[in-house]
ZAMARGU-4260 file (C-alpha; in steps of 0.2 Angstrom, whole numbers, plus 5000, padded with zeros to 4 digits):
<rodrens>
0) 4374/4619/4118 | 4393/4623/4116 | 4397/4641/4117 | 4413/4642/4107 | 4418/4659/4112
5) 4417/4657/4131 | 4436/4658/4133 | 4436/4675/4124 | 4424/4682/4137 | 4435/4674/4151
10) 4449/4685/4144 | 4440/4700/4150 | 4446/4695/4168 | 4430/4699/4177 | 4432/4690/4193
15) 4416/4684/4202 | 4418/4696/4217 | 4421/4712/4207 | 4408/4707/4194 | 4395/4706/4207
20) 4401/4720/4218 | 4399/4732/4204 | 4380/4731/4206 | 4377/4730/4187 | 4391/4718/4182
25) 4379/4704/4178 | 4371/4714/4164 | 4386/4709/4153 | 4379/4697/4140 | 4383/4696/4122
30) 4376/4688/4107 | 4387/4676/4098 | 4381/4667/4082 | 4363/4668/4089 | 4368/4662/4106
35) 4370/4672/4122 | 4387/4669/4130 | 4392/4675/4147 | 4407/4673/4158 | 4396/4668/4172
40) 4391/4650/4176 | 4380/4644/4190 | 4380/4627/4199 | 4366/4623/4211 | 4365/4608/4222
45) 4347/4605/4228 | 4350/4594/4243 | 4332/4590/4249 | 4328/4593/4267 | 4346/4598/4274
50) 4343/4606/4290 | 4353/4622/4296 | 4353/4616/4314 | 4361/4599/4310 | 4373/4607/4297
55) 4379/4618/4310 | 4382/4604/4323 | 4392/4593/4311 | 4401/4608/4304 | 4407/4613/4322
60) 4412/4595/4325 | 4423/4595/4309 | 4413/4582/4300 | 4407/4594/4285 | 4424/4602/4280
65) 4418/4607/4263 | 4402/4616/4269 | 4413/4624/4282 | 4425/4630/4268 | 4411/4636/4257
70) 4404/4646/4272 | 4421/4654/4274 | 4422/4659/4256 | 4405/4666/4255 | 4389/4665/4265
75) 4378/4653/4275 | 4360/4657/4280 | 4344/4648/4285 | 4333/4649/4270 | 4314/4653/4272
80) 4304/4639/4265 | 4286/4640/4257 | 4269/4641/4266 | 4267/4626/4270 | 4285/4619/4270
85) 4280/4605/4258 | 4292/4599/4244 | 4280/4602/4229 | 4275/4619/4236 | 4293/4624/4240
90) 4301/4619/4224 | 4288/4628/4214 | 4292/4643/4224 | 4310/4641/4218 | 4306/4637/4200
95) 4295/4652/4197 | 4301/4665/4210 | 4283/4666/4216 | 4273/4659/4231 | 4258/4648/4229
100) 4247/4663/4224 | 4258/4664/4208 | 4261/4645/4204 | 4245/4637/4211 | 4253/4623/4220
105) 4246/4623/4238 | 4248/4606/4244 | 4253/4588/4239 | 4234/4586/4237 | 4221/4598/4231
110) 4202/4596/4231 | 4188/4595/4219 | 4175/4607/4227 | 4160/4599/4217 | 4164/4581/4224
115) 4174/4585/4240 | 4187/4573/4233 | 4206/4573/4234 | 4215/4576/4218 | 4234/4576/4214
120) 4240/4594/4214 | 4255/4594/4202 | 4249/4585/4186 | 4234/4579/4177 | 4232/4564/4165
125) 4218/4563/4152 | 4214/4549/4140 | 4210/4551/4122 | 4195/4561/4119 | 4190/4552/4102
130) 4190/4533/4101 | 4183/4520/4090 | 4177/4503/4096 | 4179/4487/4087 | 4172/4472/4097
135) 4179/4472/4114 | 4194/4484/4109 | 4194/4503/4110 | 4206/4512/4098 | 4211/4530/4102
140) 4209/4542/4087 | 4218/4556/4097 | 4232/4555/4109 | 4229/4557/4128 | 4238/4571/4137
145) 4248/4573/4153 | 4248/4591/4160 | 4259/4600/4172 | 4247/4610/4183 | 4260/4622/4190
150) 4258/4640/4184 | 4271/4652/4180 | 4287/4650/4170 | 4302/4640/4175 | 4318/4650/4177
155) 4326/4638/4164 | 4313/4643/4152 | 4318/4661/4154 | 4336/4657/4152 | 4332/4649/4136
160) 4324/4665/4130 | 4342/4672/4131 | 4350/4656/4124 | 4358/4652/4140 | 4360/4633/4142
165) 4354/4624/4157 | 4354/4606/4163 | 4341/4603/4177 | 4342/4586/4184 | 4327/4579/4194
170) 4320/4595/4201 | 4304/4591/4210 | 4287/4598/4203 | 4292/4597/4185 | 4282/4582/4179
175) 4278/4582/4165 | 4293/4593/4161 | 4288/4610/4155 | 4291/4613/4136 | 4309/4618/4133
180) 4325/4614/4123 | 4335/4613/4139 | 4340/4597/4146 | 4328/4592/4160 | 4324/4576/4169
185) 4308/4575/4179 | 4309/4572/4198 | 4297/4571/4212 | 4279/4570/4206 | 4284/4557/4192
190) 4273/4542/4194 | 4277/4524/4191 | 4269/4516/4175 | 4253/4513/4185 | 4251/4532/4187
195) 4254/4531/4206 | 4268/4538/4217 | 4274/4520/4218 | 4266/4503/4222 | 4277/4489/4226
200) 4272/4470/4225 | 4276/4458/4239 | 4274/4439/4237 | 4274/4429/4253 | 4268/4412/4260
205) 4268/4419/4278 | 4249/4419/4283 | 4251/4433/4296 | 4259/4444/4282 | 4245/4442/4270
210) 4234/4457/4273 | 4224/4469/4263 | 4234/4480/4251 | 4241/4494/4261 | 4246/4512/4255
215) 4260/4510/4242 | 4260/4491/4242 | 4251/4476/4235 | 4252/4460/4245 | 4251/4443/4236
220) 4248/4426/4245 | 4258/4413/4236 | 4261/4394/4238 | 4277/4384/4236 | 4272/4368/4227
225) 4286/4356/4222 | 4299/4370/4226 | 4290/4381/4213 | 4280/4397/4215 | 4269/4404/4201
230) 4262/4422/4202 | 4257/4437/4192 | 4265/4454/4191 | 4251/4467/4189 | 4254/4481/4177
235) 4244/4496/4170 | 4226/4497/4166 | 4223/4491/4148 | 4213/4506/4141 | 4212/4497/4124
240) 4199/4486/4130 | 4181/4491/4135 | 4181/4482/4152 | 4198/4491/4156 | 4206/4475/4164
245) 4222/4476/4173 | 4237/4470/4163 | 4248/4457/4171 | 4263/4446/4167 | 4265/4428/4173
250) 4281/4423/4182 | 4289/4408/4190 | 4301/4406/4205 | 4311/4390/4206 | 4318/4387/4223
255) 4334/4377/4226 | 4329/4362/4237 | 4345/4364/4248 | 4353/4381/4246 | 4345/4398/4250
260) 4344/4402/4231 | 4330/4404/4218 | 4329/4406/4200 | 4316/4419/4193 | 4309/4417/4176
265) 4299/4432/4169 | 4297/4434/4150 | 4314/4434/4142 | 4323/4436/4159 | 4330/4421/4169
270) 4341/4426/4184 | 4347/4418/4200 | 4346/4427/4217 | 4353/4422/4234 | 4343/4425/4249
275) 4346/4444/4254 | 4351/4449/4236 | 4345/4462/4224 | 4343/4460/4206 | 4349/4472/4193
280) 4335/4481/4183 | 4324/4470/4174 | 4314/4476/4159 | 4297/4469/4156 | 4283/4472/4143
285) 4265/4472/4146 | 4255/4468/4131 | 4239/4478/4128 | 4234/4473/4110 | 4245/4464/4097
290) 4252/4481/4091 | 4253/4490/4108 | 4263/4487/4123 | 4270/4496/4138 | 4288/4494/4144
295) 4293/4495/4162 | 4308/4491/4173 | 4308/4484/4191 | 4320/4476/4203 | 4318/4460/4213
300) 4324/4457/4230 | 4323/4439/4237 | 4320/4442/4255 | 4318/4424/4261 | 4317/4407/4254
305) 4312/4396/4269 | 4304/4392/4280 | 4293/4406/4273 | 4295/4412/4255 | 4296/4431/4253
310) 4299/4441/4237 | 4299/4460/4235 | 4297/4468/4218 | 4300/4487/4217 | 4286/4498/4209
315) 4286/4497/4190 | 4296/4512/4185 | 4294/4520/4168 | 4307/4513/4156 | 4319/4528/4152
320) 4324/4519/4136 | 4305/4518/4130 | 4296/4531/4141 | 4277/4527/4142 | 4275/4545/4149
325) 4285/4561/4146 | 4300/4562/4158 | 4313/4572/4150 | 4317/4587/4138 | 4322/4584/4125
330) 4312/4568/4124 | 4328/4558/4120 | 4338/4565/4135 | 4331/4551/4146 | 4336/4538/4132
335) 4354/4546/4132 | 4356/4543/4150 | 4350/4525/4149 | 4362/4522/4135 | 4376/4529/4146
340) 4371/4521/4162 | 4358/4507/4159 | 4341/4508/4167 | 4338/4519/4182 | 4325/4525/4194
345) 4313/4536/4185 | 4300/4536/4199 | 4299/4553/4208 | 4303/4547/4225 | 4312/4531/4223
350) 4316/4526/4241 | 4303/4514/4246 | 4297/4521/4262 | 4280/4511/4261 | 4290/4495/4262
355) 4300/4501/4277 | 4285/4508/4286 | 4275/4492/4284 | 4290/4480/4288 | 4291/4473/4270
360) 4309/4479/4271 | 4319/4481/4287 | 4330/4496/4290 | 4346/4488/4283 | 4336/4482/4267
365) 4329/4499/4265 | 4346/4507/4266 | 4353/4495/4253 | 4339/4500/4241 | 4342/4518/4244
370) 4360/4515/4241 | 4356/4509/4224 | 4347/4525/4221 | 4361/4535/4228 | 4374/4527/4217
375) 4364/4530/4201 | 4362/4548/4205 | 4380/4551/4209 | 4386/4543/4193 | 4374/4554/4183
380) 4380/4569/4194 | 4398/4565/4189 | 4393/4564/4171 | 4384/4580/4170 | 4397/4590/4180
385) 4411/4584/4169 | 4403/4590/4153 | 4396/4607/4161 | 4404/4621/4152 | 4392/4636/4152
390) 4376/4642/4158 | 4367/4633/4173 | 4368/4616/4181 | 4355/4611/4194 | 4357/4594/4203
395) 4345/4587/4215 | 4347/4573/4228 | 4332/4564/4236 | 4341/4553/4249 | 4344/4567/4261
400) 4325/4570/4263 | 4320/4551/4263 | 4333/4545/4276 | 4328/4559/4288 | 4310/4555/4286
405) 4313/4537/4290 | 4327/4537/4303 | 4323/4553/4313 | 4316/4541/4327 | 4334/4535/4330
410) 4341/4552/4334 | 4326/4557/4344 | 4325/4549/4361 | 4308/4557/4364 | 4300/4549/4349
415) 4287/4535/4352 | 4297/4524/4340 | 4314/4527/4347 | 4323/4510/4349 | 4340/4510/4357
420) 4346/4494/4349 | 4342/4500/4332 | 4349/4517/4336 | 4366/4509/4340 | 4366/4501/4323
425) 4357/4514/4312 | 4358/4530/4322 | 4371/4538/4311 | 4361/4536/4295 | 4356/4554/4294
430) 4374/4560/4299 | 4381/4549/4285 | 4370/4556/4272 | 4375/4574/4277 | 4393/4568/4275
435) 4389/4561/4258 | 4382/4578/4253 | 4398/4586/4259 | 4408/4575/4247 | 4396/4580/4233
440) 4400/4598/4237 | 4418/4594/4236 | 4416/4589/4218 | 4406/4604/4214 | 4419/4616/4222
445) 4433/4608/4212 | 4423/4611/4196 | 4419/4629/4200 | 4431/4642/4193 | 4432/4661/4198
450) 4417/4664/4186 | 4406/4651/4194 | 4393/4655/4207 | 4391/4639/4217 | 4375/4638/4227
455) 4369/4624/4239 | 4351/4625/4245 | 4337/4614/4253 | 4319/4617/4251 | 4316/4615/4270
460) 4323/4608/4285 | 4317/4594/4297 | 4309/4592/4314 | 4303/4577/4324 | 4286/4570/4320
465) 4280/4563/4337 | 4261/4567/4337 | 4248/4566/4323 | 4235/4579/4323 | 4218/4574/4316
470) 4212/4591/4309 | 4195/4585/4304 | 4192/4578/4321 | 4197/4595/4329 | 4184/4604/4317
475) 4171/4592/4322 | 4174/4594/4341 | 4175/4613/4338 | 4158/4613/4330 | 4163/4616/4312
480) 4160/4599/4305 | 4145/4587/4307 | 4143/4569/4304 | 4128/4559/4297 | 4130/4545/4309
485) 4140/4549/4325 | 4142/4530/4329 | 4151/4528/4313 | 4164/4541/4316 | 4182/4535/4311
490) 4175/4521/4300 | 4173/4531/4284 | 4186/4541/4273 | 4183/4553/4259 | 4170/4562/4270
495) 4157/4548/4266 | 4150/4551/4284 | 4150/4570/4283 | 4134/4580/4284 | 4138/4594/4272
500) 4121/4603/4276 | 4129/4607/4294 | 4147/4607/4290 | 4156/4624/4289 | 4174/4619/4286
505) 4184/4604/4281 | 4202/4599/4279 | 4209/4589/4265 | 4228/4588/4260 | 4242/4589/4273
510) 4240/4607/4278 | 4224/4613/4269 | 4208/4619/4277 | 4193/4624/4266 | 4177/4634/4270
515) 4162/4625/4264 | 4157/4640/4254 | 4140/4642/4246 | 4141/4643/4227 | 4158/4635/4226
520) 4157/4618/4235 | 4143/4607/4229 | 4134/4608/4246 | 4141/4624/4253 | 4132/4633/4267
525) 4144/4648/4271 | 4140/4664/4262 | 4155/4673/4253 | 4159/4690/4261 | 4158/4694/4279
530) 4151/4677/4285 | 4165/4668/4277 | 4179/4681/4282 | 4173/4680/4301 | 4173/4661/4301
535) 4191/4661/4293 | 4198/4672/4307 | 4188/4663/4321 | 4195/4646/4315 | 4213/4652/4313
540) 4213/4660/4330 | 4206/4645/4339 | 4218/4633/4330 | 4233/4644/4335 | 4228/4644/4353
545) 4223/4625/4355 | 4235/4615/4366 | 4238/4597/4366 | 4231/4590/4383 | 4245/4577/4384
550) 4260/4589/4381 | 4253/4607/4384 | 4261/4612/4368 | 4252/4620/4353 | 4251/4608/4339
555) 4248/4622/4326 | 4262/4635/4327 | 4253/4647/4315 | 4236/4646/4306 | 4240/4656/4290
560) 4226/4665/4281 | 4229/4662/4262 | 4224/4679/4257 | 4236/4687/4270 | 4252/4677/4264
565) 4249/4673/4246 | 4251/4685/4231 | 4246/4683/4213 | 4232/4678/4202 | 4228/4661/4210
570) 4225/4666/4228 | 4206/4663/4226 | 4210/4644/4222 | 4220/4642/4238 | 4213/4634/4254
575) 4207/4647/4266 | 4218/4642/4280 | 4235/4634/4280 | 4239/4624/4296 | 4257/4627/4300
580) 4261/4614/4312 | 4273/4615/4327 | 4289/4605/4329 | 4284/4588/4335 | 4267/4588/4326
585) 4260/4585/4309 | 4243/4581/4301 | 4238/4563/4303 | 4239/4551/4288 | 4220/4551/4288
590) 4218/4570/4286 | 4223/4571/4268 | 4210/4559/4263 | 4195/4565/4273 | 4196/4553/4288
595) 4188/4559/4304 | 4195/4548/4318 | 4188/4548/4336 | 4205/4552/4344 | 4210/4570/4341
600) 4229/4568/4344 | 4239/4551/4343 | 4257/4546/4345 | 4266/4543/4329 | 4273/4526/4331
605) 4278/4524/4312 | 4295/4523/4306 | 4291/4539/4296 | 4297/4549/4311 | 4304/4566/4304
610) 4294/4578/4294 | 4293/4596/4287 | 4275/4598/4282 | 4274/4611/4295 | 4276/4630/4298
615) 4291/4637/4288 | 4297/4646/4303 | 4300/4630/4312 | 4309/4621/4298 | 4320/4633/4287
620) 4331/4626/4273 | 4349/4630/4270 | 4358/4642/4258 | 4377/4641/4256 | 4384/4652/4242
625) 4402/4656/4237 | 4398/4675/4238 | 4395/4687/4252 | 4376/4692/4252 | 4367/4706/4261
630) 4350/4697/4264 | 4349/4691/4282 | 4333/4681/4279 | 4333/4675/4261 | 4318/4665/4254
635) 4317/4652/4241 | 4308/4663/4229 | 4323/4676/4231 | 4335/4663/4223 | 4325/4664/4206
640) 4328/4682/4202 | 4346/4680/4209 | 4349/4667/4196 | 4342/4678/4182 | 4352/4693/4189
645) 4368/4683/4188 | 4365/4681/4169 | 4360/4700/4167 | 4342/4696/4165 | 4329/4708/4173
650) 4316/4700/4185 | 4299/4697/4177 | 4285/4707/4185 | 4276/4692/4192 | 4291/4686/4202
655) 4289/4692/4220 | 4307/4687/4225 | 4322/4700/4226 | 4340/4696/4221 | 4350/4692/4237
660) 4366/4701/4231
</rodrens>
């Protein structure tokens, strides 16, 4: 939206400081030709995971001059995160101005109480309800649906009510994008075209690398015959056929007999890659029936030609030119960006951490891949910042989060995966992405005029992840969870070996602990009321007081009782207890999916070595703003009514946050 009278309002000469200092200055809004025009503008940089302690260290060393300058102009505070400090929960706090009791996102993973099964917390996909079958084909008579499960209204929807324009770029927890005429592009939570968080394909002749498919990856054994490899690239399930087969595309690789070079031929694409080279985006099309196909985009990386053949193909991203699933509002916004920049990563978390954690890519190759992500994002940032004239512009960066997850082991000498040789080569990776963030801030500061509120925020900070805590194992050893066969402990996941008739509590998700309640869970045994309440308090107390025998530290910093810390209509849907882990600890990778290993606490030897899915007191985020603020301890949900106040909009009654000015 172009607000043609913006300059007229600027002539009022209301400088930002006096405008806010008056206490009611933000109430100035005026209708012009059916639009709301205001002299105020807001730029928000959402730099995922920036940590206040690291920021301060590098500011003091003079490495972040623009952050330092912004602090001198206004304010810098640690920012209270969500309970727990998980990205989908935290960003939902910011989007709605509520806590999980108001937006109903409690974890990356929720549970179905009737089946004790893990389900995605943020979105739900349903297929066509009415179909007709002809032979082996199934034709939909009504469209399927993708639903955003977050409750509450997004702040940009409220701005739209007042005709204040907004561009919201890649904010997490907004897939599918909520209905609005504002420009939005979905971020974290956006799947690949398989409907997963991202599944790569890896083709190799090296026998020791051919293993069962691992989380986030499919491994394919291939053979080089006559300097040629033939393979299949898997695609989405073909729901047009009764047996629902997996779609696929045949492709061939022709290896140069002398040089470390190969030609790849897939559909209409033929291209040459040198060993160690990334391709550009390649569009492919999975044919379902003669009249229906699905378009996707992927990148190829020729890791090695000989003596062993190794080819990486990125997860199949939704094609922004022909989105198979909704990723933007208006629907043509993604297409507009594709026309301007070409194909780009649409997957919610594009950095392929699974590839690095499983040695499919090494540290340098992972960084090269995330550099591609970063270049794409920076180009779009420059584009949107240049055309930003009024209203609100929110920009999100994921590389700050993903690089801290994967490279914390190289700045933490106490981490089980610390490697001094790798640290000498990649130990500055985290510092470098903070410096890159400082450069992004410089561009935003240059764009900001006297009527622009400039805010830099992160949803949480970071801490080391040295030890994995098996919460279901703790429940078993503490007498709250029972097994059918003791000798099979650790072999099953999804609670397949759990004796529900003797189980009082169970953990599912990264931080969530549920009571096996009678009348709610399929085989619940704990009565609601006093019995349940006493059990909740007992477990929370024991969790907080348990100490790691190896370190003497408490793995759980705080065990939050949901009804004590959440507010709003969805508190009853929350897990009863939220495990707020301590610095150095996090739930094991088996906990979210109902695994009950024999070992209670294990060293984390993975490359995923930094984390934040812990107690918010231990991992606060950051807030920089070019205004003096009074709040000593602002929270994520305080920023939402603050944004509305800047534009003269009263806080909706469901918001629990308070403006920080």
